[in-house]
C-alpha positions in Angstrom: -14.3 -81.9 23.8 -10.7 -80.7 24.0 -8.9 -82.5 26.9 -5.2 -81.6 26.5 -3.2 -78.4 25.9 -2.3 -79.6 22.5 -5.9 -79.7 21.6 -6.1 -75.9 22.2 -3.0 -75.2 20.1 -4.2 -77.2 17.2 -5.7 -75.0 14.4 -7.9 -76.0 11.6 -6.7 -75.4 8.0 -8.9 -72.3 7.7 -7.5 -70.9 11.0 -3.9 -71.5 9.9 -4.6 -69.7 6.6 -6.0 -66.7 8.5 -3.1 -66.5 10.9 -0.7 -66.6 8.0 -2.4 -63.8 6.1 -2.7 -61.7 9.3 1.1 -62.1 9.9 1.9 -61.0 6.4 -0.3 -57.9 6.8 1.4 -57.0 10.1 4.9 -57.3 8.5 3.9 -55.1 5.6 2.5 -52.4 7.9 5.7 -52.4 9.9 8.1 -52.1 6.9 5.8 -49.7 4.9 7.6 -46.5 6.2 10.9 -47.8 5.1 9.7 -48.9 1.7 7.8 -45.6 1.1 11.0 -43.5 1.1 12.6 -45.7 -1.6 9.7 -45.9 -4.0 8.2 -42.4 -3.6 10.4 -39.7 -5.2 10.0 -36.2 -3.7 9.2 -33.5 -6.2 11.6 -30.6 -6.0 9.5 -27.4 -6.4 10.9 -24.2 -7.8 9.8 -21.3 -5.5 12.0 -18.7 -7.2 9.1 -17.0 -9.1 7.0 -17.0 -5.9 9.9 -15.4 -4.0 10.2 -12.7 -6.7 6.4 -11.9 -6.4 6.9 -11.6 -2.6 9.8 -9.2 -3.1 7.8 -7.1 -5.5 4.8 -7.1 -3.2 6.9 -6.0 -0.2 8.4 -3.3 -2.4 4.9 -2.0 -3.2 3.8 -1.4 0.4 3.7 2.2 1.4 4.9 2.7 4.9 4.0 6.1 6.4 5.2 6.7 10.0 5.4 9.5 12.4 8.7 10.7 10.8 6.6 11.5 7.7 9.4 10.7 5.3 8.3 9.4 1.8 11.6 7.7 1.4 10.3 5.1 3.8 7.9 3.8 1.0 8.9 0.4 -0.3 12.0 0.4 2.1 12.5 -2.4 4.7 15.1 -2.6 7.3 16.9 -5.9 7.8 15.4 -6.6 11.2 14.4 -9.9 12.9 11.1 -10.0 11.2 12.5 -10.3 7.7 15.8 -12.1 8.3 14.4 -15.4 7.1 13.1 -13.7 3.9 16.6 -12.1 3.4 18.1 -15.6 3.6 15.8 -16.7 0.8 16.9 -13.6 -1.2 20.5 -14.7 -0.8 19.8 -18.2 -2.0 18.4 -16.9 -5.3 20.7 -17.0 -8.3 22.6 -13.7 -8.7 21.1 -12.2 -5.5 24.0 -12.9 -3.2 26.5 -10.1 -2.8 29.3 -12.6 -3.4 27.9 -13.2 -6.9 27.5 -9.6 -7.9 30.3 -7.9 -9.8 29.7 -4.1 -9.7 30.8 -1.8 -12.5 30.8 1.6 -10.7 30.3 4.9 -12.6 28.7 8.2 -11.7 24.9 8.0 -11.4 21.9 9.7 -9.9 19.6 7.2 -8.1 16.6 9.6 -8.6 16.9 9.7 -12.4 19.0 6.7 -13.5 17.3 4.5 -16.0 16.8 0.7 -15.7 19.6 0.1 -18.2 22.0 2.4 -16.3 21.2 0.7 -12.9 21.7 -2.8 -14.5 25.0 -1.5 -16.0 26.2 -0.8 -12.5 26.0 -4.5 -11.9 22.9 -4.4 -9.6 20.6 -7.5 -9.6 17.3 -7.1 -11.6 15.2 -7.5 -8.4 17.1 -4.6 -6.7 16.7 -2.5 -9.8 12.9 -3.3 -9.9 12.5 -2.2 -6.2 14.3 1.1 -6.9 12.2 1.8 -9.9 8.9 0.9 -8.1 9.9 3.1 -5.2 10.5 6.1 -7.6 7.3 5.5 -9.5 5.3 5.8 -6.3 6.8 9.2 -5.6 9.8 8.1 -3.5 13.0 10.1 -3.6 16.5 9.7 -2.4 17.5 12.8 -0.4 20.9 11.6 0.7 23.3 8.9 -0.3 22.6 6.8 2.8 19.0 6.3 1.6 20.1 3.7 -0.8 21.0 1.4 2.0 17.4 1.3 3.1 16.3 -0.3 -0.1 15.4 -3.9 0.7 18.2 -6.2 -0.5 20.7 -3.4 -1.1 23.9 -4.7 0.5 26.3 -2.7 2.6 29.3 -3.7 0.5 27.5 -2.5 -2.7 26.8 0.8 -1.0 30.5 1.2 0.1 31.7 0.4 -3.4 29.2 2.8 -5.2 29.4 5.6 -2.6 32.0 7.8 -4.4 29.9 7.6 -7.6 26.5 8.5 -6.2 25.4 12.0 -7.3 22.3 13.5 -5.8 21.4 17.1 -6.7 18.9 19.4 -5.0 16.6 19.5 -8.0 16.8 15.8 -8.8 13.4 15.1 -7.3 11.7 17.6 -9.6 12.8 15.9 -12.9 10.0 15.3 -15.3 7.6 17.3 -13.1 7.5 20.5 -15.1 4.0 21.1 -16.1 2.9 23.7 -18.7 6.2 25.4 -18.7 6.2 25.9 -14.9 9.2 24.8 -12.9 8.6 23.9 -9.3 11.2 23.7 -6.6 11.1 20.7 -4.3 13.7 21.4 -1.7 12.7 19.1 1.1 14.2 18.8 4.5 13.0 17.5 7.9 11.9 20.9 9.1 10.8 22.7 5.9 8.5 22.0 3.0 9.0 24.2 -0.1 5.9 24.6 -2.2 5.1 26.6 -5.3 4.3 30.2 -4.4 0.7 31.2 -4.9 -1.0 34.5 -4.5 -2.4 33.6 -1.1 -2.8 35.9 1.9 -0.7 34.9 4.9 -2.4 32.6 7.4 -1.5 31.4 10.9 -1.5 27.9 12.2 -3.2 28.1 15.6 -1.6 25.0 16.9 2.0 26.0 16.3 1.6 29.8 15.9 3.8 29.5 12.9 3.2 32.0 10.0 2.5 30.2 6.7 2.9 32.2 3.4 1.7 29.6 1.0 -1.3 27.2 0.7 -2.9 24.7 -1.4 -6.6 25.0 -2.2 -8.0 21.5 -1.8 -11.0 22.3 -4.1 -9.0 23.5 -7.1 -5.5 21.9 -6.7 -4.4 19.3 -9.3 -2.3 16.2 -8.8 1.0 18.0 -9.2 0.2 20.6 -6.6 -0.8 17.9 -4.0 2.4 16.1 -4.7 4.4 19.1 -3.4 3.2 18.2 0.1 5.6 15.9 1.8 4.3 12.4 2.0 1.8 12.8 -0.8 3.0 11.0 -3.9 1.2 10.2 -7.2 -1.0 7.5 -5.7 -2.3 9.7 -2.9 -2.8 12.7 -5.1 -4.9 10.7 -7.5 -7.0 9.4 -4.6 -7.6 12.9 -3.3 -8.8 14.1 -6.7 -11.0 11.0 -7.1 -12.4 11.4 -3.6 -13.1 15.1 -4.2 -15.0 14.3 -7.4 -17.0 11.6 -5.7 -18.0 13.8 -2.8 -18.9 16.8 -5.1 -16.2 19.0 -3.5 -14.7 19.4 -0.1 -16.6 21.3 2.5 -13.9 21.2 5.2 -10.2 20.5 5.3 -10.6 17.5 7.6 -12.0 15.5 4.7 -8.5 15.1 3.3 -7.9 12.9 6.3 -10.7 10.6 5.1 -8.9 9.7 1.9 -8.0 6.0 1.9 -4.4 5.3 3.0 -3.5 8.7 4.3 -2.5 8.2 8.0 -3.6 10.8 10.6 0.1 11.6 11.2 0.4 12.5 7.5 -2.7 14.6 7.5 -1.7 16.5 10.6 1.7 17.4 8.9 0.1 18.8 5.8 -3.0 20.3 7.4 -1.3 23.8 8.0 -0.7 24.1 4.3 -4.3 23.4 3.2 -7.1 25.9 2.6 -10.6 25.4 1.3 -12.1 27.8 -1.3 -15.8 28.7 -1.3 -16.3 26.9 -4.7 -19.6 25.3 -5.8 -20.5 22.0 -4.1 -22.3 19.5 -6.2 -25.5 18.6 -4.4 -27.9 15.7 -4.7 -31.6 16.5 -5.0 -33.2 14.1 -2.5 -36.6 14.3 -4.2 -35.4 13.1 -7.6 -32.2 11.1 -7.0 -32.3 7.3 -7.7 -30.8 4.6 -5.5 -27.7 4.4 -7.7 -27.2 8.2 -7.6 -27.4 8.1 -3.8 -25.1 5.2 -3.3 -22.5 6.8 -5.6 -21.8 9.2 -2.8 -19.0 8.0 -0.5 -21.0 8.7 2.7 -24.0 6.6 1.6 -24.2 2.8 1.4 -26.8 0.9 -0.5 -28.9 0.2 2.6 -29.1 3.9 3.3 -29.8 4.9 -0.3 -32.5 2.3 -0.6 -34.1 3.5 2.7 -34.3 7.1 1.4 -36.0 6.1 -1.8 -38.5 3.8 0.0 -39.3 6.5 2.6 -39.9 9.0 -0.2 -42.2 6.6 -2.1 -44.2 6.0 1.1 -44.4 9.5 2.6 -44.1 11.7 -0.6 -41.5 14.3 -1.4 -39.2 15.7 1.2 -39.8 19.3 2.3 -36.5 19.7 4.0 -33.2 17.9 4.2 -33.9 17.5 7.9 -36.7 15.1 7.0 -34.0 12.5 6.6 -33.6 12.4 10.4 -36.8 10.3 10.4 -35.0 7.5 8.5 -33.4 5.3 11.2 -31.2 3.5 8.6 -29.0 6.7 8.4 -26.8 7.2 11.5 -26.8 10.7 12.9 -23.1 11.2 12.4 -23.4 10.2 8.8 -26.3 12.5 8.2 -24.4 15.4 9.7 -21.6 14.9 7.2 -24.0 14.3 4.4 -26.3 17.3 4.7 -24.0 19.8 2.9 -24.2 17.6 -0.2 -28.1 17.4 -0.2 -30.8 19.7 -1.4 -34.5 19.9 -1.9 -36.0 21.3 -5.1 
């Protein structure tokens, strides 16, 4: 038995070895954070390409607001939400206004080529945003609109201001189709459209007489683009949606086109009419699941339910028989009926 204090402090050889190893481990753990910074080299990553992708993505967003101005497409104000991104823009090589040496000469921002814009001394990213904006149907209606292009500096604008040339017909360049020249004089309170042999109609909401209209069932992409806020992308979607439906049965269906805001639709609605053209209808007694689900109003579940019901109960005698299929909501069936037939 241990009788003195020294007996309790005395360690065997194995115990001394264990204490020594434990002490070394504790020291290593304590100094590891300091050693780590010396032996592990941080990798400097290049985010310039990623930043460029972000700038191009932001430039491709279509912003349609209550002011209904297509020039808001791909334009971003330097507000508090994008100040941090603007700082990244400045840090990129050649993007800072202090590193840009402009070479001013007369130019039209609505028609200037990429080479001409670069010759002005503008950075490639800024030129890309301007070109993307124009390709999506955007137009510069006044000189100040250039300042709303993301990354376009105030000092650039002031230096180029005397050389900016915007003509009334600049937005119509390259839009002459089959020898017809269309006027596109746009202002906040007026929309100029190609004259068509249409009888005058009256907008019941504003009691304003309208002497021109666009037939939503026969108009092509160029005609739809004459409506303020409808650029090449939206006009293509309208034509594609019309084809998928089998024709429009009411004007309100224009508002169903993907991406068209209600404020946009309400602005153009007074200028739209619907002809009594032929509507492509689906024969519910012979159509397959794929034919049914190709219609925008029908999903696969609904299309499959129609075919299964027909296989179980026999051919339909009336379109109203579809009311017995619970998989089809009543509001959907109401919109769908004009596109269905029974033979």
